[in-house]
Backbone as CSV, one residue per row, in Angstrom:
resi,resn,N_x,N_y,N_z,CA_x,CA_y,CA_z,C_x,C_y,C_z
1,UNK,-6.214,1.542,3.241,-6.862,0.352,3.741,-7.266,-0.568,2.587
2,UNK,-7.722,0.006,1.495,-8.161,-0.809,0.369,-7.013,-1.591,-0.253
3,UNK,-5.786,-1.094,-0.136,-4.639,-1.829,-0.673,-4.497,-3.166,0.030
4,UNK,-4.724,-3.187,1.330,-4.572,-4.421,2.090,-5.630,-5.453,1.708
5,UNK,-6.817,-4.991,1.387,-7.894,-5.904,0.996,-7.693,-6.458,-0.408
6,UNK,-7.171,-5.615,-1.299,-7.001,-5.989,-2.709,-5.685,-5.420,-3.238
7,UNK,-4.555,-6.044,-2.900,-3.269,-5.488,-3.320,-2.913,-5.705,-4.795
8,UNK,-3.732,-6.468,-5.490,-3.417,-6.789,-6.880,-3.395,-5.528,-7.744
9,UNK,-2.423,-5.473,-8.628,-2.282,-4.327,-9.530,-3.500,-4.176,-10.440
10,UNK,-4.144,-5.272,-10.766,-5.316,-5.212,-11.648,-6.468,-4.418,-11.036
11,UNK,-6.485,-4.260,-9.727,-7.549,-3.514,-9.042,-7.318,-2.003,-9.088
12,UNK,-6.121,-1.564,-9.451,-5.797,-0.133,-9.468,-6.738,0.675,-10.349
13,UNK,-7.175,0.089,-11.433,-8.025,0.809,-12.391,-9.343,1.266,-11.778
14,UNK,-9.724,0.697,-10.642,-10.975,1.054,-9.978,-10.880,2.343,-9.177
15,UNK,-9.706,2.956,-9.152,-9.467,4.121,-8.301,-9.035,5.328,-9.129
16,UNK,-9.113,6.498,-8.514,-8.680,7.731,-9.180,-7.179,7.652,-9.468
17,UNK,-6.695,8.525,-10.335,-5.264,8.531,-10.687,-4.398,8.735,-9.442
18,UNK,-4.835,9.616,-8.551,-4.063,9.874,-7.332,-3.989,8.610,-6.463
19,UNK,-5.107,7.951,-6.287,-5.124,6.723,-5.478,-4.339,5.614,-6.158
20,UNK,-4.350,5.590,-7.486,-3.562,4.591,-8.207,-2.080,4.780,-7.913
21,UNK,-1.633,6.029,-7.909,-0.222,6.316,-7.620,0.123,5.911,-6.189
22,UNK,-0.771,6.183,-5.267,-0.536,5.801,-3.869,-0.458,4.285,-3.745
23,UNK,-1.379,3.591,-4.384,-1.374,2.123,-4.338,-0.090,1.561,-4.959
24,UNK,0.362,2.148,-6.059,1.594,1.680,-6.702,2.795,1.859,-5.776
25,UNK,2.843,2.987,-5.089,3.948,3.238,-4.164,3.881,2.290,-2.975
26,UNK,2.696,2.055,-2.440,2.554,1.095,-1.343,3.000,-0.295,-1.781
27,UNK,2.611,-0.691,-2.989,2.995,-2.001,-3.513,4.507,-2.085,-3.675
28,UNK,5.106,-1.023,-4.195,6.563,-1.007,-4.387,7.276,-1.166,-3.040
29,UNK,6.854,-0.404,-2.052,7.486,-0.474,-0.740,7.233,-1.818,-0.065
30,UNK,6.038,-2.347,-0.225,5.685,-3.643,0.349,6.570,-4.731,-0.252
31,UNK,6.695,-4.742,-1.573,7.523,-5.753,-2.242,8.996,-5.601,-1.883
32,UNK,9.475,-4.375,-1.809,10.871,-4.125,-1.448,11.147,-4.629,-0.027
33,UNK,10.245,-4.364,0.878,10.402,-4.805,2.263,10.403,-6.328,2.342
34,UNK,9.507,-6.975,1.603,9.442,-8.439,1.605,10.724,-9.049,1.042
35,UNK,11.299,-8.430,0.007,12.543,-8.936,-0.583,13.694,-8.887,0.419
36,UNK,13.641,-7.908,1.328,14.684,-7.772,2.346,14.397,-8.663,3.556
37,UNK,13.290,-9.414,3.500,12.939,-10.306,4.588,12.134,-9.651,5.689
38,UNK,11.678,-8.442,5.447,10.928,-7.714,6.455,9.432,-7.792,6.238
39,UNK,8.724,-7.158,7.161,7.271,-7.094,7.093,6.858,-5.664,7.411
40,UNK,5.978,-5.099,6.597,5.465,-3.754,6.825,4.494,-3.810,8.009
41,UNK,4.646,-2.890,8.938,3.745,-2.812,10.085,2.514,-2.004,9.673
42,UNK,1.557,-2.677,9.038,0.373,-2.010,8.509,-0.469,-1.408,9.623
43,UNK,-0.542,-2.056,10.786,-1.319,-1.497,11.896,-0.775,-0.136,12.299
44,UNK,0.547,-0.023,12.374,1.162,1.265,12.717,0.812,2.317,11.675
45,UNK,0.987,1.972,10.418,0.706,2.924,9.344,-0.747,3.359,9.339
46,UNK,-1.655,2.407,9.476,-3.078,2.740,9.458,-3.492,3.588,10.652
47,UNK,-2.892,3.331,11.802,-3.241,4.087,13.010,-2.628,5.464,13.033
48,UNK,-1.563,5.700,12.277,-0.867,6.975,12.324,-0.979,7.787,11.037
49,UNK,-1.699,7.307,10.059,-1.796,7.985,8.772,-2.429,9.378,8.924
50,UNK,-3.368,9.518,9.836,-4.029,10.805,10.016,-3.141,11.846,10.696
51,UNK,-2.062,11.423,11.307,-1.207,12.355,12.029,-0.239,13.087,11.102
52,UNK,-0.219,12.728,9.823,0.710,13.381,8.889,0.113,14.615,8.352
């Protein structure tokens, strides 16, 4: 959820190493999807993250 509020890479330093890696991966996937003209369905991801 915090990635959506502050997606900037400069904010990563405020988080643990594990969360930094997660944020980097989310950013990579978000940018890749945007380059392909798509949009990440954040509502779906946020609502289903606990089911994994």
